[in-house]
N, C-alpha and C positions, 0 to 999 in steps of 0.2 A: 790283210791290206790289200789293195788292188794297185795294179801297175796302172801309169799316167796312161799308158795305150789300153787299157780295161778301161779308165776313168772318164775318158773321152769319148769312147764307143759307148759307153752308158746314158753318159749328156748327151751324147747325140743323138741316141736313141729316145733319149725323154723329151726333146724336145719337136721328134716327131711325132709322137701322145699328143704334146700338146699342140700341136697344127692340125691335127685329124679333130682333137676335142674343140679349139675353136671354129672350125671349117662345119663339124656338124652341129656344133650349138645355131650357127648363125641358118644352117640351112633346115634344121628344125624348127626354126623361131622361136628356140632358149632367149635369146639375146635378140637384140634389137640393133643392130646396126654396128662397125666397126667398136666406136665410143663403148657402147656396153661392155664388148666381146672383151675389149682390154681391160676394164676393170675388171672384170669377173674373171679373169685369167692371167691379170697381172703381167701384162704384155704390152710393148709399145704401141699405139693405135695403126701406127705406120705398116708394123708389121702384120695386124690383123688383115687390114688391106691386100698388102703382099700376097699372105697367104691365101685369102679370097679368091683373088684373080689369078695364082695360079693353077689352083684348084678349078676354076672354069673354065681356062685355059687347056688345062692337061690332066683332071682328073686325081683321082688317091697317089698315082706316080708320080706327080709332081709335088709333092709333098716330103716324099722320100727322102732321107738325108744321105746323099753324096759324099764320099770323102774326096776332096780337091785339094790342090795343092796352094801353097799360098803363094799372092802375088810376088812379083818382084822378079829379081835375077834369079835363074832356074840352077843356073853352076856359075861358081866361083872359079871353082879349081876344072880343069879337064879331067873324065876317066881314068888318061894314064898316071897323072899326078898324084890323083887318088888313091890308085892303088899303092904307089909309092908310100903316101903318109899314112895308108894304112898298116903297110909291112912294117914300117919305121915303130908306128905304135905297139904293132904287135912284138916287135924284138929288142925294145929299148924303152927305158926307163924314161920319166920326164927330164930329170935330170942328166943322164945321161945325153938325150938332146938338147939341152941346153936353152931349156924350157923353164921361165923363172915367172914365176907366181906373183904380181905387184901387188899387195892389197892395201 
């Protein structure tokens, strides 16, 4: 069984292939317009449009899937506090740290 990190990489690579196929179909004339491409490839019409515009502006490189961080607060705790937390997690059990699950 693949780990979730591996699965995410496969999914990202799969979407890159879909993007390239959609653009190739549009470029070759196999599909006529965003709506038909969306129907053929089972994706949103706005996705087709954004992929096409990205390809027109930046070529194939613009369709490559890049790993990005999620938006929002980047750090909830600082590096010093994180180091203390990780050390505590390594040295103690949840019970010893008085972490109680409430389910």
